[in-house]
N, C-alpha and C positions, 0 to 999 in steps of 0.2 A: 125550506128555510126562508124566513122573511129578510127584508133588507137590513134591518138593524143587526140581527144575528150574523149576517154575512159580513157586515162592517167590522164587528168585533173580531170575527175570525180572521179577517184581512189584517187587522192590527197585530194579531198574534203571529201571523205568517211573516209580517215585516220583521219582527223580532227574531224569528227563526232564521230568516234569510241573513240577518246581520251576524248571527252566531256562526254562519258558514264562512264569513269573511267577505261576502259580496258588498260592493259599494252601496251606500245608502240610496243614491240616485236610482240605481238599477233595481234595488229592492222595492222601493215605493212605486217606481214606474211600472214594473212588471205586475206587482200586486194590484195596483189601480187599474191596469188594463184588463187583467183576468177578471177582477171583480165587476168591472163595467160590462165586459163581454157576457158574463154570467147573467146580469140583470137585463141588458139591452140588446144583446146579440153581438156577434163578432164584427160584422160590417159597421155597426154603429160605433163600437169601441175603436175600430181602426180609424174611422173618420175623426173621432174626438181626439185621439192621440195626435194625428197629423195636424189638426187645427191648433191644439195647445202648443205643440212644439213650434209650429210656424209663427203663432202669435207671440211667443216668448222670444224667439230668435230674431223677429223683425220689429220688436217693440223699441221705438226710438228712445224711450226713457231708460231702457236697460243699457244703452251704449255708455252710460256713465261709468259702469264697472271697468272696462278695459282702459278708459281714459285716466281715471284716478289711480288705477293700478300701475299704468305706464309711468305716470308722474312719480309715484313712489319708488318704483324700481330704478328709474333713471337717477333719482336722488340717492338711492342706496348704492348702486353700482358705480356712480361717479364720485363717491367718497364724500358726499355732503354731510352724512352723519358723522364721519370721522372728524371733519373740520369743525362741526358744531361741538363735538366732544373736546377737541383741543382748545377751542375758545372758552368753553365753560371751565375747563381746568385752570385757565389763567386767572379766573375770578374767584374760585372757591377751593383751589388746590391746597392752600395752606390751612384751611379749616379741618379739624379732626373729621375724618370720613369724607373729605372734600372731593376725592376722585369718584366716590360712589354718588355724592350729590351732583357732581358734574354729569354723571351718567343719566341721572333723573332729568336734569335740566336739558341736556342735549337730546335725550330720547323724546321728551315732551315737545321740544321744538321740532324735532325731526318728524314727529307724528302729524304736525301741521302740513306736511307735504306727502307723507307716506301713509296710506290707509291699510297697509298690511301689517298685522301683528307679528306674523312669522318672520317677515323681512326685517323688522326692527330687532327682534330677538337674535336673529342670525347675525346682523350687522354688528351689534354691540358685543356679541359673544366673540367675534373675531378680533376686535381691537381693544375694547374696554376691559374685558377680563384679564388679558395678558398685561395690560398697563397697570391695573390695580395690583396684580400679583407681583409685578416688578417693584412696586413701591411697598411691598411687604404687607399688603392687605390680606386678611384671612380669606381662604377660598370660599367659605360659606357665605360671607358678605358679598364678595365680588360676583359669584355665580347667582346667588339668591336675588340680588337687586336687578341683574340683567334679565333673569327669568320673569321677575315681577313687573318691571317697568315696561316691558313689551306690551302688556295688557292695556296700558293707558290708551292706546290707539283705538280700542273698541268704543271709547267715548269721545276722544278728541277728534274733531272733524279734520279732514274728510274721512269718516269712518265707514268702511265697507259693510260692517255689521248693521249700522244704522240705516244705510241705504237699502240693504236687503229687507230689513224690518219695514221700512217705509213703503217699499214696493209691495210686499205681501199684504200689509194692512191698509194700503192706499192713504198713508199719512204724508204730510208735508216733510220732505227731506230737509228743507231749510230749517223748519222748526226743530226737527230732531237734532240737526247739527248744533243749533243754539243751545238746546236743552242739555247737551253733553259737555259743554264747555266748563261750567262751574263745577260739576261733580268731578270731571277729569282733572282740573287744576287743583281741586281740594285733595284728591288722592295723591297727586304729585307732591303737594305740600306736606302731606302726612308722611309720605315716604322720606322726605328730607328730614323731618323732625325725628322720625324713628332712627335714621342713620346717625344723626347728631347725638341723640340720647344714648344709643347703643355704644358709640365710640367714646363718649364721655365716661360711661360706666366701665368699659373695657377698651382702653386706648390701643391695645395690641391688635384689635379687630380692624381698625382703619387709622393707622398713624398719620400724623400731620405731615404733609409734604414739605421738605426743607427748601425746595426750589422756590426762588422769589421771582416775581414778574413786576416790571416797572409799569407805571401808569401809561406810559407810551405804548408798551406791548399790549396792555389791556384795551387801550383805545383802538389799536389796529385790529383787535379781535371783534370789536363791536359790530362791524358790518356783517359778520357771519350770522348774527342774530337778526339784525335789522332787515336783511334781504328776505330771510324766511318769514319774518313777521309781516313784511309788506305783501308777500305772496299770499299768506294766510288771510290777512285782512281783506285783500283784494278779492279773493275767491269767495270767502264767506260773506263779506259785505255786499258784493255784487249779487249774490243769490238773495240776500235779505231784502235788498232794495229793489229787486226785480229787474236789474239791469241785464241779467242773463239767467238761463235755466241751469240746473245742476250739470246737465250734459255739456253745455257751453262753458261752464266753470271748469269742468274737467279738461276741456280742450285748452283753455287759457292757462290753467295750472300746468299742464304738460308742456306747453310752449315755454312758460316761465322756467320750469325745471331744465328744459333743454338749453335755454339761453344762459341760465346760471352755470350749468355744467360746462358750456362752451367758454364762458368768461373765466372759469377756473382752469381751463385747458385740461379738463379731465374726461371729456366726452370723445371717445374714439368710436370707430365703426363697430368694433367688437363689443364695446359697452352698450351701444345702441341696440344692436341685434340681440344681445343677451337680454336686455330690458324688455324688448318687444316680445321675445319668446316667453319669458317668465310671466309677463302680464297676460298674454293670450291664453296660456295654459291655465292660469288661475281663473281668468274670466270665463273660459269655457266650462270649467268645473262648476262655477257658480250658476251659469246659464242652465247647465244640465240638471242641477239640483232644483232650480226654480221650475223648470219645465216639467220635470217628473213629479214635483210636489203639486203642481197644478193638476196633473192627471189624477194623482191620488186624492187630492182635495175635491175634485169634481165627483169622484166615486163616493167619498165620504159624505158629500152633500146629499146624494141620492139616499144614502142609508140613514140620514138625519142624525148622525152621531154628534156633529158640532152643536146642533140645536138641542139634542138631548143632554149633552154635557153642560151647556150653558143653563138650561132649565134646572138641572139637578143641582149645580153649584149655587145658583141663585136662591134655590128653595131650602138650602141647608139651614137648620135652626141655630146658626152661630153667627157671630159678628162678621161682616164682610172682610175685615182686616185679617181674620184668621183664614178665611178662604183664599185671599190673595197671598198670604204667607205660604199656604199649601201649594198654590200654583207656582210660585217662585221656587219652592223646594223641589217641585216636580221638574222644572227646567234644570236645576242644579243636579238632580239625581240622573236625569236622562243624559245631560251633558257630561256626566262622569263615565259613561259607557260609549257614547257616540260623540264625535267631534262637535263642539258646542254650537257653532254657527249652523252646521247641518241639522242639528236637533232643533234649533230655533225655526228653521225652515219647515221642518216636519210638524212641530207641535203648535206653532202660532195659529195656523188656520183653524185648528180645533178649539183652542183655548181663547182666541180673541173675542168670539161672540160672548163668552162668559164674562170677560172683562167689561165689555160694553153694557151688559145687563146689570152688572154690579155697580155701574156708574163711575168707574175709574177713568182718569184721563189717559188716553192712548199714548200721548207723547211722554208722559211720566212713566207709563208702563214700559215703553221702549227703552228708557234709560235704566229702569230697574232690571230689565232683561239683559241689558248691556253689562251691568255690574255683575249679574249672576254669571254671565259668560266669562267675565274676567276671572272670577273665582274658579270656574270650571277649567280654565286654561292652565291653572297651576296646581290643581289637586288631582290625585290619582283616581282611577287607573289610567286615563288618557293623558292628561297633563302635557299637552303638546308643547307648551312654552318651555317646560322643564326638560322635555325630551330633546328639543333643539339645542338648548344650552349644553346638555350632556354630550350630544353627538359632536359638537364643535370643540368643546373644551376637554372632553374626556374625563370630567369629574364624575364621581359616583352620585347616584340619586340621593343617597343619604346626606351627603354634604350639601347638595343644592337645596334639598328640602329644609335643612336646618336654617339656611339663609332665607328661605321663602316665608317661613312661618310668621315672623314679625310683620311682614308686609301684607300677608294674607289677613292678619288681624285688622289691619287698617281698611282693607276692602270690605270686610264684614261690618266694621264700624260705620263706613260711609253708606253701605246698604241700609243699615238701621236708621241712620240720619235721614236718608231719602224717603224711607218708609214713613217715618214720623213727621217729616217736614217736606212734603212734595214740592213746595215753593222753590227749593234749592234747584230743581230741574226746570220748573215752569216759569221762573222769574224772567229770564232773558227772552224766551219766546213771547211771553205776554206783553213785555215792555216794547219789544222791537217789532214784532209781527202781529200782535194781538191774538193770543191763543184762544 
């Protein structure tokens, strides 16, 4: 059996492993090790595994994961998301669908501190959904918007998905952060427009809140936004200007979140320990995925599957835009059966050479993959965002999906816009950092 045939067989074995329920990291790690041992011998394979695991777990650049995760979990567990929601409620509560709009505004602001999509969905499921239902909002709107708005964090920095993509493809994390801002805000804006139109057509879906807030109360709520905005601008601006690295930015952001929680008197020892525990568990899961994907990627490189794939795609007698659409559909399809970020770690090393050969901008491609992941997060069969909302609220999948559909349409619309006008993603990186 030649190397290429062995590589194809290994990819089939990975899919078989996944059908048994084994974790993706172990599936690709075991397959990569066995394949490498078959070609180069057991001792060589053992040395390679030890080296790849050591390199990944001692990579200074990868320390950015636990830092940004800790920042987000502190913000979540200390109630910062809930305070942002309350502040947004004071400004837009009396607009039809105002509480749902407040959810979008608060979640978008919260994502400037929290890189975890799942943490955002869980946080807003706990307090935003009950609050909307208390004000007689329909359950499909209240659960649908929470399931959808959690995905914005895949683009709004500090995005864990963008950091992972940057590590895998060796692209600037700062440029990826900048590239996600305009598309992320555009999606948030479309969510608000959809809520407004939906509630205008059917006022019973999101009735106007009768509670009035004085300008004095609104002024008191402004610092909730300003503090988060200052932290966000400080972190992203510092990276952009080269004042500190992403890892150092994570340290500064974590310190800022700690100080903010302390100033709000919401940081207890229990909250801190819980935040550290959650961030370490998530970071270790990411580390394991990256280390095992490096083992599998090294094996695939020997089999020349990435090179063959890029040559094949580049030689197809169709326009490159159709090939790119097919690549993105492949991400969407794969992410429908495997957790989307995990599938990105698995597929990107194979498909990235094809992207380069086709002449596409890797920063733009990172944003396109991000939007694809956003869609995959809320469509079946995996739909982890919908699953979290269901687990916390107890609503049926049918009810949540009825609320998700309008917002899913806006994600698809933005994906089409980005495909037709890549400048939406590349404008900020080119202006500020010189793409």
